[in-house]
N, C-alpha and C positions, 0 to 999 in steps of 0.2 A: 512519622508517612501516614498516608491518609490510611483510613479505613478499608480496608478491601474487603466485600462482600463474597461469602465461600461459594457461590452460583456464579460470580464473577469468574471469567478469566482473561487477565492483562497478557504480554503488555504487548500489543503489535500496533505497529499504526499501518494505513491501504494508500493504493492509487491505484485508482477503480478508472475504470473505463465506459461508459453507457452509452449504449448506442441504437438511434431509433429503429423501431421496429420493422423499417423499410430495408434496412441492413440485413436481415435475417432472412435464410432461404427459407418454401414450404418443409415438409411440416411444420419444420420448429418455430417459425413466425408466428403458426398457430396456438403451439404450446404458450409459448412468453403471452398473446392475448389474453387464453384463458388465466394463463399466470395471475397476471395482472390485473383482473377483477376479484381476486380473492383477499377478503378481507382483514385475516392474519398474514404475517407472510414473515418467516424466520429473519433472526439478526445474525451478524458476524459472530456474535456472541453465540448461538448455535452451532452457527458451523465449527468453534473452535474447540463448543464442547464435545460435539460429534468426532472429531479427531481424538481429541485427547482422550475418550472412551473407548476408541481404538485400538488405543497399546496398552489397555489394564491386560485382554487374554497373552494367555501361554501357548504358543509364543501371538505376538502382540502383532495385530495388522498395520504395518505401515507405511500401506495406501489404500485407500477404500477400494472394493472390488468394483463397484461399479461407481459412474459418472454423477455426480448430482445433478436435479432436475431442478435445482431453485436459483435463486437467481435476488441482484438487487432491481427495483423498480423505482424511478422517477418519472415526475412525468413538468414540462416545462415549454409555456405557450401552447398546451392541449395537444403534443405531441409525446405518446411516450417513448421513454428508453429503459433500456434494460442493459442488465450487469449481470452476465450469467457466474457463478459463484468459478463455474470448472473447477472442483473440489480434488478430484482423483492426479489432474493435468499438473496442477500447485503441488500436488504432495509431492509427487517425483522428480517435478525441478526443487525442491526442499529439500529431497532428500541427497540428491546432488550436494547441496551442498552442506550439508552437513560435516561432515569431515573437518572441513577449515576452518567450525564453530565450535564444534565440543571437540575435548582431548580424547583420544581411541577408547581407553577404558569406559570413560563414562558413556559416549555410543554405542559400545559394544553390550552394556550393561541394559541400556535401553531398546535396543535393535541392536541383533544378533547379526552379524555379517550374513549367517546364511539365510537371513531373513533380506536385507539390505540388496543381495546378489540379486533374489529372488524378482523383486521388486527393481532392479533396475531390466533383469531382461525382461521383464513385462514389459515395461518402458519402450526397449530397442525394436520389441515387434512390434507394439502400438505405433509407433513413428514411422513405422516401412507403411502400413496402412493411412494413417494421417499427418504426411511430411509437413503441410502448413500451421499445424494447430498452433494456437499461442493462447495463453491467457487474459482474461479480461481486467486480474487484479493483480499486481504485488505487492508484497508483502515487507515490512522491516521492523525486527525485534528492537523494542526499547531506544531506535531514534528513527525519524527521519531524516533520510538522506538530503543532503544540502540541496544535489541537482533538481531534486520536487521540488521545491520552492522556486524554481526560475522560473518553471509553470501557469504560476497563478499571481496574483497581485491580495495587497494589501484589503484592497475596495471589497474584496470575495468572501474577507473569514468572517466566520459563522461562530462564535463562541456561545452555549447555551452552560452554564454552572448548575450543576446539583444544586438546589437548594432545601438544605437540613435533612430533615428521615424523609419527609412527603413530598421533595422535589418535584415536581411535574417533568416525568418523561426522564428517559438518559440525558446523561451528560454528554454535549458532545461539541469538538474543535475541527473543522474544517471548511476547506474553500470547493470552489465549482467555479469551470469557468470553462468556455465554448471551445472546443477543440482546433476550431480555427485560429482561437488568442492564443492556443498553448502552443501550437507548432508556432507560430509568427516569434512568441517570447524565446524558445529553443534555440530557431535562428539567432536572432539579436544576440542572448545569454556566449552564442557558441564563437560570435563572430567578436563581441567585446573578451572573450576569454583569449581568444587563440589568438588576437593580435598583440597582448599585453604577458599574459606568462606563457610557460612551454606547456607541453602536453605533460598529461599528471592526467588522474582519479575523477579528479571533478570534470575535467573535459572526459574525459571518455564514460561516465557516467551520464552528462548530462547527452554525449549523441548513442547512448546505447539507450535510455527511455526516445530519443527522438526517433528513433527508426523504429522503435517500437509502436509509435505513436500514428506512423506512417500506415501502419494496419489497418488502420480503423475507417471508421466510415467518418467524411469530413465534417458531419451534421454532430457530430457524437457529444459529449462532456466528458470532460475529465472531474475528477473529485479526488483531492488529498484531504485524508480523513486519519484522525490522529488516533481514531479507535480507541483500543485499551490503557492509551498512556493517559487518559485525562484520569482512571482511577488510580495511574501511580502518581500525577504530580499535585502538589499543592495548587486548589483557587487562583491563589495571587502569582504561582508560576503561571500559571496557564492565562490568567488575564493578562500579563505583564509580556507575554510571549506573540509576537510579531515579526515571526523570522522570513516573512516573504518580504514583508517590506527592507529587513536589514540585508536583505541578496540583492534585492533590484539597485538600493542604494548603494551596493558595492559595485553590482555592475555598471552602473549610471558613472559614480566611480572610474571607474575601468575606461569604459568610452570616451571622458574628457577628459583622461591623463592622471587624473588625482591618484596619487601610489598611495597617500599615506590615508585619503577618509576611504579605497577600497579595503585596505588593514585596518584600518579602527571597526567598519561592519564585521569584516570578517573574524577579529576576535571579539566581539559581542556572539555570533554565533558560534562558535569554537567553544568557548567558556557555558555558553548556555546550553550545547548537548553533550557536553562534556557533563555536565551538575545532573542531566537527567541519565547518563549510562554509566555513572558512580553508583546509583538506588539501584542497580544489576546486583550490584556485589556488597551493597549496606548493611544483610541481613545472610 
């Protein structure tokens, strides 16, 4: 297994939406304009470290007391686009999913029931004041959900491996696509899947992602980022990973009535991502 630095916090992947500054009302727009001019901005690793540090006190802090004022920023064709972290909101949402992911004794040891009940009550009160709130970032642990790959194309794939101990910058594997393209791919994918298979997790997940994308400005950008997974997987595995191409091939096969071709593409995906998830329990 690759050596992971003690300061690196794996193993999450992310689906992000970057909205143009015009999508934000004042005074928030002014905040992001000033924020984008900073020489150094924190990374996703910084956000993870802060969240993990909150679990160290007794009792632990399940969700940040204040919302983050940090964001990821990109510039595309001269247009600044911003992806707010909204760590507090995402923390509340993740807290609600933990009972499905961890055994009760483990969950109670990490976050006692009284802490979780207080956080849930805080979230309910907050939602009453912010009923339309939604995160700009979705997170997945130890895998990239297959429905995320429907949004992107293989030609949008960007892979930068770490080269030795003095490699330039952090390694990454990501895809980035215009919002209009992502929405179009969701619609086409859903048509092909519904014509070929029964309702199930793949279709339900794609419907959910599609509804989420509709919440954002049409000139936004969608980014699928392997995040900390690049620190957990061998370079050879990442170099050969063209999951978006496999998903596109499978959907095209379904559209043309080629069930065998679709099955082969799906089998490659399942095998690749089973091998990744197995690493969660390797140690």
